[in-house]
TORPA-4810 file (N, C-alpha, C, O; in nm, 3 decimals):
<nodes>
NODE_1_13.409_5.171_7.648_13.337_5.255_7.742_13.298_5.178_7.854_13.243_5.069_7.840_M
NODE_2_13.326_5.238_7.982_13.282_5.168_8.104_13.135_5.169_8.122_13.068_5.258_8.071_A
NODE_3_13.081_5.070_8.195_12.937_5.062_8.215_12.896_5.105_8.352_12.978_5.113_8.444_R
NODE_4_12.775_5.130_8.364_12.706_5.165_8.493_12.626_5.059_8.539_12.574_4.980_8.461_A
NODE_5_12.613_5.052_8.677_12.532_4.945_8.736_12.464_4.993_8.861_12.499_5.096_8.920_A
NODE_6_12.365_4.915_8.899_12.306_4.926_9.033_12.336_4.809_9.119_12.306_4.697_9.076_L
NODE_7_12.392_4.821_9.233_12.402_4.722_9.336_12.298_4.734_9.433_12.281_4.841_9.493_F
NODE_8_12.225_4.628_9.455_12.108_4.631_9.533_12.113_4.535_9.651_12.154_4.420_9.640_L
NODE_9_12.070_4.591_9.764_12.054_4.508_9.890_11.922_4.437_9.867_11.841_4.483_9.787_D
NODE_10_11.900_4.331_9.933_11.786_4.243_9.920_11.678_4.280_10.019_11.576_4.336_9.977_R
NODE_11_11.693_4.251_10.155_11.600_4.265_10.249_11.567_4.415_10.295_11.651_4.486_10.350_D
NODE_12_11.448_4.452_10.270_11.416_4.591_10.298_11.431_4.681_10.184_11.389_4.797_10.192_G
NODE_13_11.488_4.634_10.077_11.503_4.708_9.950_11.428_4.652_9.843_11.353_4.722_9.775_T
NODE_14_11.443_4.531_9.825_11.366_4.455_9.711_11.246_4.366_9.774_11.139_4.352_9.714_L
NODE_15_11.271_4.313_9.890_11.165_4.232_9.945_11.145_4.275_10.095_11.233_4.336_10.156_I
NODE_16_11.026_4.241_10.150_11.000_4.266_10.284_11.097_4.208_10.375_11.134_4.091_10.366_R
NODE_17_11.140_4.295_10.471_11.254_4.239_10.562_11.179_4.146_10.666_11.080_4.177_10.733_H
NODE_18_11.244_4.028_10.665_11.198_3.921_10.760_11.343_3.874_10.819_11.437_3.835_10.749_V
NODE_19_11.343_3.884_10.953_11.468_3.846_11.022_11.495_3.707_10.992_11.410_3.618_11.003_H
NODE_20_11.627_3.686_10.949_11.677_3.555_10.923_11.594_3.470_10.831_11.576_3.350_10.854_Y
NODE_21_11.540_3.537_10.717_11.458_3.470_10.623_11.542_3.353_10.556_11.651_3.369_10.503_L
NODE_22_11.476_3.231_10.567_11.539_3.121_10.504_11.435_3.024_10.439_11.466_2.914_10.393_H
NODE_23_11.312_3.074_10.440_11.207_2.992_10.376_11.155_3.070_10.249_11.108_3.182_10.265_D
NODE_24_11.162_3.018_10.130_11.133_3.089_10.010_10.976_3.129_10.013_10.937_3.221_9.942_P
NODE_25_10.893_3.062_10.092_10.759_3.101_10.104_10.733_3.234_10.175_10.626_3.293_10.163_A
NODE_26_10.840_3.281_10.251_10.827_3.412_10.314_10.875_3.523_10.236_10.872_3.635_10.286_G
NODE_27_10.922_3.503_10.112_10.964_3.610_10.020_10.854_3.684_9.973_10.760_3.626_9.919_V
NODE_28_10.858_3.824_9.989_10.743_3.909_9.940_10.806_4.032_9.887_10.873_4.106_9.959_E
NODE_29_10.782_4.056_9.752_10.842_4.172_9.705_10.778_4.292_9.761_10.662_4.294_9.801_L
NODE_30_10.868_4.405_9.764_10.800_4.538_9.798_10.727_4.591_9.686_10.751_4.552_9.572_L
NODE_31_10.634_4.683_9.712_10.562_4.743_9.594_10.655_4.818_9.504_10.742_4.894_9.547_P
NODE_32_10.631_4.794_9.376_10.690_4.870_9.263_10.833_4.813_9.234_10.897_4.871_9.146_G
NODE_33_10.888_4.710_9.297_11.018_4.665_9.279_11.044_4.606_9.129_11.141_4.634_9.058_V
NODE_34_10.940_4.521_9.097_10.972_4.454_8.956_10.970_4.570_8.845_11.045_4.565_8.748_A
NODE_35_10.885_4.668_8.863_10.878_4.776_8.758_10.995_4.858_8.765_11.047_4.902_8.662_A
NODE_36_11.044_4.885_8.886_11.163_4.970_8.908_11.289_4.900_8.846_11.373_4.966_8.785_A
NODE_37_11.298_4.764_8.863_11.418_4.698_8.802_11.400_4.692_8.662_11.499_4.706_8.590_L
NODE_38_11.274_4.673_8.605_11.261_4.677_8.457_11.302_4.817_8.401_11.368_4.828_8.298_A
NODE_39_11.262_4.910_8.467_11.302_5.053_8.415_11.443_5.067_8.418_11.504_5.110_8.320_R
NODE_40_11.507_5.031_8.533_11.664_5.049_8.543_11.724_4.978_8.421_11.816_5.029_8.357_A
NODE_41_11.671_4.862_8.392_11.735_4.784_8.279_11.712_4.845_8.152_11.798_4.836_8.065_K
NODE_42_11.595_4.912_8.131_11.562_4.981_8.012_11.658_5.100_7.999_11.699_5.131_7.887_E
NODE_43_11.691_5.163_8.100_11.784_5.279_8.109_11.924_5.240_8.074_12.006_5.326_8.045_L
NODE_44_11.954_5.107_8.076_12.085_5.056_8.047_12.181_5.015_8.168_12.299_4.983_8.150_G
NODE_45_12.123_5.019_8.280_12.205_4.971_8.400_12.204_4.815_8.416_12.101_4.749_8.402_Y
NODE_46_12.323_4.760_8.446_12.344_4.625_8.481_12.288_4.621_8.632_12.296_4.723_8.702_L
NODE_47_12.235_4.513_8.678_12.194_4.495_8.811_12.259_4.384_8.882_12.269_4.273_8.830_L
NODE_48_12.304_4.411_9.000_12.370_4.318_9.083_12.303_4.314_9.224_12.266_4.417_9.280_F
NODE_49_12.290_4.195_9.276_12.229_4.169_9.418_12.351_4.146_9.507_12.441_4.068_9.476_L
NODE_50_12.350_4.221_9.627_12.450_4.207_9.728_12.384_4.205_9.859_12.344_4.309_9.911_H
NODE_51_12.371_4.086_9.916_12.294_4.068_10.040_12.372_4.002_10.153_12.431_3.896_10.134_T
NODE_52_12.371_4.067_10.274_12.434_4.010_10.393_12.334_3.905_10.443_12.216_3.933_10.462_N
NODE_53_12.384_3.786_10.464_12.298_3.672_10.526_12.371_3.612_10.645_12.422_3.500_10.640_Q
NODE_54_12.375_3.688_10.749_12.458_3.642_10.866_12.402_3.518_10.935_12.472_3.447_11.008_S
NODE_55_12.276_3.494_10.912_12.213_3.363_10.961_12.280_3.244_10.926_12.277_3.147_11.001_G
NODE_56_12.354_3.243_10.795_12.435_3.142_10.759_12.565_3.124_10.853_12.599_3.014_10.897_V
NODE_57_12.629_3.237_10.877_12.745_3.228_10.962_12.715_3.201_11.103_12.802_3.156_11.178_G
NODE_58_12.589_3.228_11.144_12.550_3.198_11.277_12.501_3.056_11.301_12.478_3.014_11.414_R
NODE_59_12.485_2.980_11.180_12.445_2.846_11.200_12.298_2.829_11.197_12.251_2.720_11.226_G
NODE_60_12.221_2.930_11.163_12.077_2.933_11.179_12.003_2.872_11.045_11.889_2.825_11.048_M
NODE_61_12.075_2.881_10.940_12.027_2.825_10.813_12.140_2.808_10.720_12.250_2.852_10.754_F
NODE_62_12.124_2.746_10.605_12.227_2.715_10.518_12.240_2.819_10.395_12.149_2.894_10.361_T
NODE_63_12.346_2.814_10.345_12.362_2.904_10.222_12.276_2.862_10.114_12.237_2.950_10.037_L
NODE_64_12.237_2.734_10.093_12.145_2.684_10.000_12.008_2.738_10.023_11.936_2.763_9.927_E
NODE_65_11.964_2.758_10.155_11.832_2.805_10.187_11.832_2.957_10.161_11.728_3.008_10.120_Q
NODE_66_11.940_3.032_10.181_11.943_3.169_10.149_11.937_3.193_9.990_11.877_3.289_9.940_A
NODE_67_12.001_3.102_9.922_12.002_3.115_9.781_11.856_3.071_9.719_11.813_3.117_9.613_E
NODE_68_11.794_2.986_9.792_11.659_2.950_9.745_11.561_3.067_9.763_11.470_3.089_9.683_A
NODE_69_11.586_3.142_9.872_11.513_3.275_9.891_11.547_3.376_9.773_11.458_3.443_9.720_C
NODE_70_11.667_3.381_9.738_11.709_3.468_9.626_11.640_3.420_9.494_11.591_3.501_9.415_N
NODE_71_11.638_3.287_9.476_11.572_3.237_9.353_11.417_3.265_9.353_11.358_3.299_9.251_A
NODE_72_11.357_3.250_9.471_11.210_3.283_9.476_11.190_3.432_9.446_11.097_3.469_9.376_R
NODE_73_11.277_3.515_9.499_11.267_3.664_9.463_11.277_3.695_9.324_11.203_3.779_9.272_M
NODE_74_11.376_3.623_9.252_11.391_3.647_9.113_11.269_3.601_9.027_11.229_3.663_8.929_V
NODE_75_11.210_3.478_9.078_11.089_3.437_9.018_10.979_3.544_9.029_10.916_3.580_8.930_E
NODE_76_10.956_3.593_9.152_10.855_3.697_9.172_10.881_3.823_9.089_10.786_3.880_9.036_L
NODE_77_10.995_3.865_9.077_11.032_3.985_8.996_10.988_3.961_8.860_10.940_4.058_8.802_I
NODE_78_10.995_3.844_8.795_10.948_3.808_8.665_11.011_3.864_8.544_10.951_3.875_8.437_G
NODE_79_11.137_3.898_8.563_11.214_3.954_8.456_11.320_3.852_8.404_11.420_3.888_8.343_L
NODE_80_11.291_3.733_8.431_11.404_3.625_8.375_11.495_3.587_8.481_11.509_3.658_8.580_G
NODE_81_11.555_3.480_8.465_11.653_3.420_8.560_11.777_3.511_8.559_11.846_3.518_8.660_D
NODE_82_11.805_3.575_8.457_11.926_3.668_8.456_11.905_3.822_8.478_11.978_3.910_8.432_N
NODE_83_11.799_3.842_8.554_11.774_3.985_8.591_11.896_4.056_8.654_11.919_4.175_8.634_V
NODE_84_11.974_3.972_8.734_12.092_4.016_8.800_12.205_3.966_8.722_12.206_3.849_8.683_F
NODE_85_12.302_4.046_8.697_12.424_4.004_8.619_12.512_3.915_8.707_12.588_3.831_8.659_A
NODE_86_12.498_3.938_8.844_12.569_3.857_8.943_12.500_3.869_9.069_12.424_3.965_9.087_D
NODE_87_12.519_3.773_9.168_12.460_3.771_9.294_12.566_3.733_9.398_12.635_3.632_9.388_I
NODE_88_12.575_3.826_9.503_12.663_3.796_9.611_12.579_3.779_9.737_12.514_3.872_9.783_C
NODE_89_12.583_3.658_9.792_12.528_3.629_9.920_12.634_3.609_10.016_12.692_3.500_10.025_T
NODE_90_12.665_3.719_10.097_12.761_3.718_10.202_12.714_3.637_10.327_12.617_3.675_10.392_A
NODE_91_12.778_3.531_10.358_12.741_3.439_10.476_12.802_3.487_10.611_12.759_3.438_10.715_P
NODE_92_12.886_3.566_10.613_12.967_3.606_10.741_12.871_3.669_10.837_12.785_3.750_10.803_E
NODE_93_12.891_3.626_10.959_12.818_3.691_11.077_12.919_3.795_11.127_13.040_3.786_11.106_A
NODE_94_12.857_3.898_11.198_12.938_3.996_11.270_13.046_3.915_11.356_13.011_3.813_11.416_P
NODE_95_13.165_3.957_11.360_13.269_3.908_11.447_13.348_3.796_11.374_13.452_3.752_11.423_G
NODE_96_13.298_3.748_11.254_13.374_3.647_11.174_13.461_3.734_11.076_13.433_3.851_11.053_Q
NODE_97_13.562_3.673_11.024_13.643_3.741_10.930_13.557_3.780_10.801_13.488_3.698_10.741_P
NODE_98_13.569_3.915_10.764_13.479_3.961_10.662_13.544_3.953_10.525_13.658_3.995_10.504_Q
NODE_99_13.468_3.900_10.434_13.518_3.891_10.297_13.419_3.968_10.204_13.457_4.064_10.136_V
NODE_100_13.305_3.928_10.204_13.198_3.996_10.122_13.098_4.064_10.204_13.024_4.142_10.144_Y
NODE_101_13.082_4.052_10.327_12.989_4.117_10.418_13.005_4.270_10.393_13.114_4.329_10.393_R
NODE_102_12.881_4.329_10.370_12.884_4.469_10.354_12.920_4.526_10.507_12.869_4.473_10.606_K
NODE_103_13.005_4.628_10.516_13.040_4.728_10.401_13.166_4.690_10.323_13.231_4.780_10.269_P
NODE_104_13.206_4.562_10.314_13.318_4.533_10.229_13.294_4.578_10.076_13.186_4.553_10.022_S
NODE_105_13.387_4.638_10.015_13.369_4.673_9.875_13.422_4.568_9.778_13.429_4.595_9.658_P
NODE_106_13.461_4.448_9.826_13.513_4.345_9.747_13.420_4.294_9.634_13.470_4.280_9.522_K
NODE_107_13.296_4.267_9.654_13.214_4.227_9.557_13.198_4.334_9.442_13.209_4.300_9.324_F
NODE_108_13.175_4.455_9.476_13.172_4.563_9.383_13.295_4.575_9.293_13.286_4.591_9.171_A
NODE_109_13.405_4.566_9.358_13.536_4.579_9.283_13.556_4.457_9.191_13.600_4.474_9.077_R
NODE_110_13.524_4.329_9.240_13.540_4.231_9.152_13.438_4.226_9.025_13.467_4.177_8.916_E
NODE_111_13.318_4.283_9.057_13.226_4.307_8.939_13.263_4.414_8.846_13.231_4.407_8.727_M
NODE_112_13.327_4.509_8.891_13.387_4.623_8.813_13.489_4.564_8.715_13.488_4.601_8.598_A
NODE_113_13.578_4.473_8.760_13.671_4.411_8.676_13.605_4.317_8.581_13.636_4.324_8.462_T
NODE_114_13.524_4.237_8.619_13.455_4.134_8.543_13.372_4.192_8.436_13.372_4.145_8.322_K
NODE_115_13.298_4.301_8.473_13.202_4.356_8.364_13.234_4.493_8.318_13.149_4.561_8.261_H
NODE_116_13.362_4.537_8.342_13.400_4.670_8.287_13.323_4.785_8.334_13.291_4.875_8.256_G
NODE_117_13.289_4.785_8.463_13.211_4.886_8.532_13.306_5.006_8.569_13.422_4.988_8.609_L
NODE_118_13.251_5.125_8.554_13.311_5.250_8.622_13.239_5.268_8.752_13.127_5.319_8.758_D
NODE_119_13.306_5.227_8.857_13.230_5.239_8.994_13.189_5.379_9.033_13.101_5.393_9.117_L
NODE_120_13.243_5.478_8.980_13.203_5.612_9.006_13.064_5.642_8.945_12.993_5.732_8.990_A
NODE_121_13.027_5.557_8.834_12.896_5.580_8.775_12.791_5.473_8.815_12.685_5.455_8.755_Q
NODE_122_12.832_5.403_8.925_12.752_5.293_8.987_12.689_5.343_9.112_12.735_5.438_9.175_C
NODE_123_12.582_5.276_9.148_12.507_5.302_9.281_12.498_5.181_9.353_12.480_5.073_9.297_W
NODE_124_12.512_5.195_9.489_12.462_5.097_9.590_12.337_5.146_9.653_12.332_5.258_9.705_M
NODE_125_12.230_5.062_9.650_12.108_5.106_9.701_12.065_5.013_9.813_12.066_4.891_9.793_I
NODE_126_12.028_5.065_9.931_11.995_4.984_10.041_11.931_5.059_10.147_11.917_5.180_10.136_G
NODE_127_11.888_4.990_10.259_11.812_5.052_10.368_11.891_5.057_10.492_11.838_5.107_10.591_D
NODE_128_12.015_5.010_10.497_12.093_5.006_10.618_12.221_5.089_10.596_12.258_5.118_10.482_Y
NODE_129_12.283_5.125_10.698_12.401_5.209_10.695_12.523_5.126_10.624_12.608_5.182_10.555_A
NODE_130_12.522_4.995_10.647_12.624_4.900_10.580_12.616_4.918_10.431_12.720_4.915_10.365_A
NODE_131_12.494_4.938_10.374_12.478_4.956_10.231_12.543_5.090_10.178_12.616_5.096_10.080_D
NODE_132_12.511_5.182_10.248_12.568_5.321_10.213_12.729_5.316_10.237_12.805_5.367_10.154_I
NODE_133_12.772_5.260_10.340_12.910_5.259_10.361_12.981_5.169_10.263_13.098_5.193_10.231_E
NODE_134_12.913_5.063_10.212_12.971_4.984_10.098_12.995_5.080_9.987_13.103_5.082_9.929_T
NODE_135_12.899_5.161_9.955_12.912_5.249_9.839_13.038_5.337_9.856_13.124_5.345_9.769_A
NODE_136_13.043_5.403_9.977_13.163_5.483_10.009_13.296_5.414_9.992_13.395_5.465_9.939_F
NODE_137_13.290_5.289_10.044_13.426_5.217_10.042_13.465_5.166_9.894_13.581_5.137_9.869_A
NODE_138_13.373_5.158_9.805_13.396_5.115_9.665_13.412_5.236_9.571_13.452_5.224_9.455_A
NODE_139_13.379_5.349_9.625_13.390_5.470_9.524_13.254_5.484_9.443_13.251_5.550_9.339_G
NODE_140_13.152_5.426_9.487_13.026_5.437_9.420_12.936_5.543_9.485_12.960_5.581_9.600_M
NODE_141_12.837_5.591_9.415_12.725_5.671_9.474_12.630_5.591_9.559_12.621_5.470_9.537_Q
NODE_142_12.569_5.639_9.640_12.483_5.574_9.745_12.337_5.623_9.739_12.313_5.743_9.722_A
NODE_143_12.239_5.532_9.751_12.105_5.567_9.769_12.042_5.488_9.887_12.035_5.365_9.889_A
NODE_144_12.000_5.566_9.981_11.947_5.506_10.095_11.787_5.493_10.062_11.726_5.591_10.017_L
NODE_145_11.728_5.377_10.084_11.579_5.359_10.080_11.544_5.380_10.231_11.569_5.294_10.316_I
NODE_146_11.485_5.501_10.257_11.478_5.537_10.400_11.349_5.488_10.455_11.242_5.544_10.434_D
NODE_147_11.364_5.377_10.529_11.256_5.318_10.592_11.262_5.328_10.748_11.183_5.266_10.820_D
NODE_148_11.358_5.408_10.792_11.377_5.434_10.934_11.481_5.352_11.003_11.494_5.351_11.125_G
NODE_149_11.559_5.278_10.916_11.653_5.176_10.988_11.792_5.254_11.009_11.881_5.195_11.071_N
NODE_150_11.812_5.374_10.964_11.936_5.439_10.987_11.906_5.567_11.076_11.821_5.651_11.050_V
NODE_151_11.992_5.567_11.189_11.964_5.674_11.281_12.006_5.816_11.235_12.090_5.830_11.145_D
NODE_152_11.950_5.916_11.295_11.965_6.052_11.254_12.117_6.088_11.258_12.164_6.151_11.163_A
NODE_153_12.192_6.053_11.356_12.322_6.086_11.378_12.416_6.037_11.253_12.503_6.110_11.204_A
NODE_154_12.388_5.904_11.210_12.458_5.858_11.094_12.417_5.940_10.968_12.505_5.969_10.886_K
NODE_155_12.302_5.974_10.950_12.254_6.050_10.844_12.327_6.195_10.840_12.372_6.242_10.735_I
NODE_156_12.334_6.257_10.961_12.409_6.379_10.977_12.547_6.367_10.942_12.602_6.455_10.876_A
NODE_157_12.619_6.247_10.988_12.755_6.231_10.954_12.776_6.227_10.795_12.871_6.282_10.740_E
NODE_158_12.676_6.158_10.729_12.695_6.149_10.583_12.678_6.288_10.519_12.751_6.328_10.428_W
NODE_159_12.581_6.355_10.570_12.560_6.499_10.510_12.678_6.578_10.519_12.703_6.654_10.426_R
NODE_160_12.763_6.569_10.631_12.883_6.649_10.651_13.000_6.576_10.588_13.111_6.625_10.605_N
NODE_161_12.988_6.473_10.524_13.109_6.405_10.470_13.153_6.445_10.328_13.262_6.413_10.279_S
NODE_162_13.056_6.519_10.265_13.093_6.555_10.125_13.073_6.442_10.023_13.099_6.464_9.904_G
NODE_163_13.028_6.324_10.063_13.023_6.214_9.973_12.889_6.214_9.907_12.794_6.273_9.959_R
NODE_164_12.879_6.149_9.792_12.757_6.166_9.706_12.659_6.055_9.755_12.693_5.937_9.746_K
NODE_165_12.541_6.088_9.805_12.435_6.002_9.846_12.304_6.070_9.845_12.297_6.191_9.866_W
NODE_166_12.197_5.994_9.821_12.062_6.050_9.817_11.971_5.962_9.898_12.011_5.849_9.926_V
NODE_167_11.859_5.999_9.937_11.763_5.926_10.011_11.626_5.931_9.935_11.586_6.035_9.884_S
NODE_168_11.559_5.818_9.930_11.418_5.814_9.871_11.341_5.710_9.950_11.397_5.619_10.010_H
NODE_169_11.205_5.728_9.947_11.123_5.628_10.014_11.104_5.493_9.956_11.054_5.402_10.022_P
NODE_170_11.145_5.478_9.830_11.133_5.349_9.768_11.225_5.333_9.652_11.278_5.432_9.600_S
NODE_171_11.245_5.215_9.611_11.343_5.197_9.493_11.278_5.260_9.365_11.350_5.312_9.280_L
NODE_172_11.157_5.257_9.352_11.094_5.318_9.231_11.115_5.468_9.236_11.143_5.530_9.133_M
NODE_173_11.102_5.529_9.352_11.126_5.671_9.355_11.274_5.714_9.321_11.299_5.821_9.265_K
NODE_174_11.366_5.625_9.357_11.507_5.638_9.317_11.521_5.623_9.161_11.574_5.707_9.088_F
NODE_175_11.473_5.517_9.125_11.500_5.483_8.972_11.434_5.587_8.894_11.478_5.607_8.780_V
NODE_176_11.332_5.661_8.940_11.271_5.771_8.859_11.363_5.890_8.835_11.342_5.971_8.744_E
NODE_177_11.466_5.898_8.921_11.566_5.994_8.907_11.686_5.975_8.813_11.771_6.062_8.793_T
NODE_178_11.685_5.851_8.756_11.818_5.798_8.681_11.783_5.843_8.537_11.668_5.854_8.494_L
NODE_179_11.889_5.867_8.473_11.904_5.900_8.332_11.963_5.777_8.261_12.035_5.696_8.321_S
NODE_180_11.931_5.764_8.129_11.992_5.650_8.053_12.138_5.659_8.051_12.195_5.768_8.054_P
NODE_181_12.200_5.547_8.046_12.342_5.524_8.045_12.379_5.456_7.916_12.497_5.426_7.894_V
</nodes>
């Protein structure tokens, strides 16, 4: 039986958005994130982190610094080092060849093969258009954490597309809509 998962953006979805965050001391969980992730795991979802970190590709900080921020976030979540089944830190900057940078579906497709996921039963959750476009490209459902980062024209385009997506003010509000898998 294929499994279901949540693919989660980092900045603005799990932690406070700080432009080009590279110091673990600047990592601050958004309210309710730890409880939302704990609940999603209780419901049977695998969790994956997929974060674009263009500051690496721009030479502003190293991949190791980005990963140290991920590690600090995992520590603050408090659900153990294996809260995420896998983590993808995409280092590409805009204009560089895209491999894992959202909206690329490559990470989701690789995880589907590795973990036996049914991408149609999976969700990509984030606060930017690239997160939602990743879901569409991978054949996943999409959840926008609506903090004002996506313009009305893009939202109207999605509404008219016939694709499956929802909008919620927080990760916890989204998780409250999930059923056990």
